[in-house]
N, C-alpha and C positions, 0 to 999 in steps of 0.2 A: 692815097695821100702820101704814103711812103715813097712811091716812085716819083711823084711830083717834087717832093723835098730833095730826093737824090739828084734829080735832073737840075734843080735850081742850085744845089751845092756844086755839082760838076761844072755848071756854067759860070760859077763865081759870083752868083747873085747874092747868096747867103753863105755864112760859115756854118760849120757843123754844130757849134755851140750857140748860135744866134737864137734869140727868143724874144718875143714881144711881151709887153705887160699883160695883154689879154690872154695869151696862151699860158703864160706863167701863172696867172691868177685863176683862170677859169678852165683851162685845159682843152684838150682835144679828145673827142670820143667818137667811137664807132659802135652803133647798136644794130641789133638784128631783131626784127619782129616777124613772127610767123602768123599768117592768116591763111585760111583754106585756099590751097592752090597757089599761094604766093609767099615769097620771102622778101621782106623789105629791109634793105640795109641803108642806114642813115649815118652820114658823117657830119659832125658838128665841130666848130671851132669857137671857143668863147661863148658857148650857148646858142650860136647861130648856125642853122643848117646850111652847109655848103655843098652837099651832094646827097642825092637819094637815088637808090637803084632798086628796081623791082625785078625779081627773077621768078619764073614759074617753078613750081615744085609739083611732084607727082601727087595726084589726088587718088586715094584708094577708094574703091567702091565698097559700100557697106553690104551687109547681108540682105538688105531690102531692095537693092537694085543699084543702078549706075548713079554716080554723082554728077550733076550738071555743073560745069565750071563756067563762071561768067567773068567778064573783065573787071578789074579793080577800078573803082571810080576815084576821082580826085578827092572826094569827101572821105572815102575809106582810107586813102593814103595819108591825108592830113590827120585823120583821127589816129591812125597808127603812129604817126610822127608825134602827135601830142602825147600819146601814152609813153613813148620812148623818151621824150625830152622832159616831160613833167611840167612843172610850173615855169 
């Protein structure tokens, strides 16, 4: 989000001190949620999700054997987003 803001400022689209009512009142947030084998980064502006990125993380095998890693489903991603965003 910072790099996009910098590019917009350099292009003269916005000024350094420009702000909208939504961002002033409700803000901008970036959250991180850890789920087994994945790290989910969610960017929100004014309470609305504008970007979500999923990165794989190392999964450590337990003492009982190897851990099987599976793909993250859309439902799991939405659930993680709901936990990070709240109501």
